[in-house]
N, C-alpha and C positions, 0 to 999 in steps of 0.2 A: 549278793550284797554289792551295792554300788559304792564306789569311792568318791571323794569330794568333787573331782572335776567331772565325773559322770553325772553326779547329782545336778550340777549346773546345766548339763545338757538335757536332763529330763524334766526339771521343774518348770512350772509355768512362768511366763514373763512377769506376771503379777507378783509371784512370790520372790523371784530373783530380784526384781526392782525393789520390793519391800526390804529384802536383805541389804541391798546397797544403800537405800535411804536410811534404814535404821542404823547401819554402820556409820554413815556420814554424820548422823545426828548424835550418836553416842560415843564414837571413838574415831575422831578425825585422824589420829596417827595410823591406825590400821587402814583406814580408807586411803590415806596418802601413800602408804607403803604398797597397797594394792595397785593404785594408779601407776606408781613407779615401776612395779613388776610388769604390768600390762604394757606400759610404754616401751620398756626394754624388750619384751617379747615381740612387739610389733615394730621394733626398730624406729621408735619415735622419741621425740623429746617429751618429757612429762608435761611441760607447759602446753604442748599442743592439745593433750587430752584435758588438762585443767581448764582450758579456755572454751571447751565445748559446753553447750548447755548440759546440765547434770543428767537429764533423761537420756540424751544421746550418749553421753560418756558412760553412764551405767550400762546401756545396751552393749557398747563395745567391750566394757569390762567383763560382763557376763559371758558374751560370746567367746572371749579369749580365755576366761577361767574354765571353760568347758574343754579346753585342750589338755592332753596328758602332760605336757611339759610344765604346766602351771599348777600341778597338784599341791605343792607346798603353799602357794598363795590361796588356793581354793580352800585347803584345810584351815588356814589361818582365819580367813574371813568367816567361814561356817562356824568354827569353834567360838570365835568372838561373838557372832550374832546369837548363837544358842545360849552362851553364858550370860550375855548382857541383856538380850531382848526376849528370850524365851525361858527364863528361869522357872516360871511357874509350870511350864510344860515338863521340864526336866524333873522338878520336884514331884509333880503328880505321878509321873511314870515310876520314878524310883521309890516313892512312898508305897504305891500300890503293888509294886513288885517286891517290896520288903528289902530293898537294898539301902544300907546306911549311907547317908550323905550329909553334906553341910551346904545348904542353899544350892543343891543340884550338882555339887562337886563331890566325886567319890574318891576317897583316899585309897582304899583297898577293895578293888572290884573283885567280886567272887569269880572264880574261873568258870563256874557253871551256875545255872539258875533252873529251878524246876519249871516244868511246862505250865503248871498252875500259876506260879508267881509271875511268869512272863505274860501269860494270858491276862491276868489281873491288871498288870501294868499297861499293856497295850489297850485293853478295853477301856480302862479309865481315861487314858490319854485321848483316845479317839472320841470319847463322849464329851470331853471338856475342851478340846482344842481342834483347830482346823486340820483336816486329814492330811493335807500336803505337808504342813509343818511337822506333823507327827512322823510321817514317812521319812522326811529329810533327817529328822533327829535320830530315828532308829538306825538308818543306814550309817550316819555319821558316828553314832555311838558304837556300833559294831565294827566299823572299819578303822576308827581312830584310837581305840583302846588297845592296850597290850594284849589282852586276851579277847578272843572272839567267842561269843556264845553260839554254839552250833545250832541249838534249837531256834534262836532268833534268826540266824542265817537261813534256815529252812523256811521259817515263816515269811521272811522277806521275799523269798523266791516263789512261794506257793499260795500264800494267804491273799485272797482277792481284796481284802480291806487295806492291804499294804502296797498296792500297786498304784503307780502314777496314772 
């Protein structure tokens, strides 16, 4: 299972740019907080990054988010992007896996899930959504929640459908 900063290192430039653009469009506060964290990590003033063209700025942000020291910022931006821009992906996975949720948000995550339910969720998600977004979600889901599903962790390591 990859954690958030590792995900930024593995995902395609297209997806990482989409995440940044979506965040810029739907949650300027999270975007600004991320720019501030990146500026601090690079020992720059935030205004220096803010004045760069957005495509160039996003590239610098993503490169920096891939560093272990920025795991909290990477967690925050991924969580925000998934909840605000990938709600249908979350809902499709959870519905097919039989996990109760409200608009993709789970109050009481089961500590385990059957192999059949997990397979249903993954297959449905891969049929309906881009593979790379599904992979990012599954890794984020398993690493950011209090409980980790061991069978999902195994699938993320061994299932060819779930590799970048």
